[in-house]
N, C-alpha and C positions, 0 to 999 in steps of 0.2 A: 432836759426832761428825763425822768427815770425810764428804764427799760420797761416795756409792756409786760405785765403779769396778769394772769387770770385771777378774777375775783372768785375765790372758792370758800372763804370763811365769812361768817356773819356773827354779829353780837346783838343780843336782845337784852337790853337793860330791864330788869324786873325786880329791883330791890326796893321800890317805893312802898309806902305804907297803905296806900289806897284809902285815905281818910274820907274821900268823897262818897265812898260806898259803905261806911260804917252804918249799922253794926255788922253787916255781912262779912266785912273784911277783918273783923277782930280775930277770927280763927282761920279764915280762908283767904289766900292771896287773891288780889283783884284779877290777876291774870288767869285764875282758874274759874272765875265766874262764867257760866255757860251762856252762849248765845244759842238758845233752844237747848241743845244737848251736847254741844261741843265747846270746850273751854276756849276762851279768847286766845290764849297763847298757842293753842294748836293751829288756829287759823294763821298765825304769824309764822310758825315753823313751816307750815305747809307752803306758804308763799315763798319762803326762802328756798325750800327744796325744789319747787317748781321753777325757780329762777336760776337753778344750777349750783346752788350752794352745797358744799360737801360736808362742812363741819360748822356746828353752831355752838356758840358759847352763850349761856344764859347767866347774867349777873343777878345774883339772888341775895337774900339775907337769911338770918337764922330761923325765920318763921315760914320758909317756903318749901318744906320737905315734900308736901303733897304734889307739888309741881314736878319734882324729880321722880316721884313714884309714878306719876301719870305716864311719863315717857319710858318707864322701865318695864321689864317683863313682870307679869303677875302669874306665877305658876299655879297658885291655889285657885285663883279666879278662873284661869284657863281650864284647870282640871274639872272644876264644878260645872262650867259651861259645857265642856265636852261630855261629861256624864249625863247632862240634861239634853244632849243632842242639839245644843244651840251653836252650831258650827259657824253660822253667819257672824255671830257675836265674837266667837273665837278668832275668826279671820280679822275682824275689825280691831280687836285689842292688840293682835300681833302686828298689824300694819302700823298702829301708833308707836309701838315699841321699836319698830324698824324704820321709822320715817327718815332719820338722819343720825349721824354721829353727834351726839349732844353732850356737852361738857358744862360744868358749873363752877363758878367761883363766887365767893361772897364779897360784897361791898360791906366792910365792917362798920362803917359809919355813914350816915346820909349826908354826903357833901356835894350833891348835885350830879347832873347828867354827865358833865365833863369828867368828874372823878370816877363815875361808874365805868365810862368808856376806858379810862386810864387803867382800870383793873384788868383789861383785856390785853395789855401790851405784850406780855410774854407769850400769850396764846397766838396773837396775830403775827408777831415777828416783823419781818421787813416785806410785808405784802399789802396790797390794797385790800380793803375789806368793806363789808356792808354793815349797816346798822338799821335795825327795824325796831321802832318803838311800839310797845304793846298796846298803847291807847288808840292807835290808828289802824283800823282794819280796812283794807282796800280790796274791792272786788271789781275785776275787769272781765266780764263774761266773754266779751267779743275779741279779746286780744291777750297780749302778754301780761303777766302780773306786774304790779308797779315796780318791784325791785328789779325784775328782768329788764324793764324799760331803762332804768338807771344804769344797769350794768352794760347794756348795749350802747348807751350814751358814753359811758366811760371808755369803751373800746374805741370810740371815734376820736376822743380828745386826749385820752391818757392823763386825765386830771380828775380831781375831786368833783363829785356831783352831789347837790342837795335836791331832794324831791320837793316840788312845790305844786300848789294849785291856787287858783284865784278864790279869794274869800270876799264876803260882803264888806263894803266900806266900813260899816259900824262894827266889824269883827276884827279889824287889823290889830287892835291893841291886845289881843289875846295870843298873838303869835310872833315868831321871828319873821320879819318881812325882808325880802331880798331886794337889792337895787341892781337890776340888770343893766348892762352897758347899752346905751342908746345907739352905739355904732355897730353892734353885733346883731344884724337882722337877717343873716343868711342861713341860720340853722334851725328855723322853725321853733320847736318846743325847747330847744337847747340854747341857753343864753349864758354868755360870760358875765360874771358878777364883778362889781367894784365895791360893794358894801352889803352888810346885813345889819338890820336894826332889831333889837329884841324888844318886842311889845311896845311899839311906838304909839304916841298919841295919833288919833285919826288924821289930824292936820299935818303931822310930821312924817307920815308913812311914805316911803319912796315909791311904793307900788302897792298892789293888792295881792301880790304873789307871796303866799305864806308857806313856810317850811313845815311839812306835814309828815314827819316821822319816818322818812326813808332817806338814807345817805349811802354814798360810796366814797370812802375817804382814802387818801394815801397815808402811808405809815408815818410820815413826818408830823402828823397831828399829835402823836404821842409826846414828842419832844416839847411841843408847845403846851400840852396839857400838864406836863410835869412842873412847869414854872408859871402856870397861869394863875394870876391873882384872883381872889374871889370876886364875883360880880353880883348880879341881882340876887337878893335873898341871902347874901353872904356865902353863896355856893360857887363851885367851879362850873362855869357855863361852857358848854360845847360851842355855842354860837360865838363867844368871845375868842376861842382858840381858832375857829374857822376864819374869823375876820383877820386874825394875825397871819394865818396861812396864806391869805390872799396877797400879802406883801412879798412873798417869796415864790409863789407858784400860782398858776391859774386855778380858779374855782368856778364851776358852772352850776346853773340851776337847770332842772329838767321838769317841765310841766307835764306830769305823768297823767295818763288816761286811766279812768276808773272811778267808781263811786267810793268815797271815803267816809267811814263812820268813826266819829270820836267816841269810842266806847269807854273812855275815862270820864265822860259826862253822862249823867243819868238819862237825859233825854236822848242823847246819841245812842246809848245802850238800848233804850226802848225802841228807837227807830230800827236799829240793826235787828233786834229780835222779831219785830213785825215783818220787815222785808225778807229776812232769811226764812221765816215761817212760810210766807207766801210763795217763796221760791222752791219749797219742798213739795214733792208730789203727795207725800203722806199727810200733809197738813194744809195745803193750799185751800181746798174747798171749805173745810170747817172754819179756818181762820177768816177767810174772805166772807163767809156767811155771817160770822159773828160781828165783823166790822160793819157790814151792811145793816145788821140788826140794831146795833147801838148808835149808828151814825145819825139817824133822825133826831135822837134826843140830845145830841151834843150842842 
């Protein structure tokens, strides 16, 4: 087993085309679509920071400049806001620019999630690292962020962790589904795995525990990704490499706590917008009143 190391780096793959949200994503990256007034990617970076991550690498493509601008200093905007006396807004944009040490690398061609993660190899080096997928926004008001839960689990077992939650039986074909060991019953939400199945038929699914966009992986995954043959869709699949990793070292799942929103899906995005609006003091009353107003006619 490798020596224990702190998980201090995270990778956020954000090179996808966002075709499910066309035409909005023709000019705007899907990661910049706002839930109320905060871009999705900011929620993801915020979760990483609150989980103890020090450095974040965002995998982009040639059309994602505005995402880089969002996390950069904006001196002209800051000067204009200051001149207008809007110091609360100045503080807000400065906080965004100082959230974390954020770096960028381009995935030059769309060859799948596994290939996107491989682009982070030189950035990560020989360290365990986190992955946060931008389509999955997880809110856990009463406890640790989802990624922090996975990092804590990693500290216990010093092995790769995939974040999972239970999905409806008729939804298993949309996800990677894990097969936990039937003999590992002592660690609660943490389960050792013996297999993962990418988008199985309902009758073939080994469980209802779906991989939902949060990982802590050991650096050995990069050697596997480098020679991983294309899988589903002709792309390099991260799931395939993790399955191969299981043959040489332990891999666990952690059933993380929190409400997860699939913001890569239109209905999931709408649900997030409604719930986040209701959770805001400045919007709750008006949004709640409007929902009550239209509810009788639905």
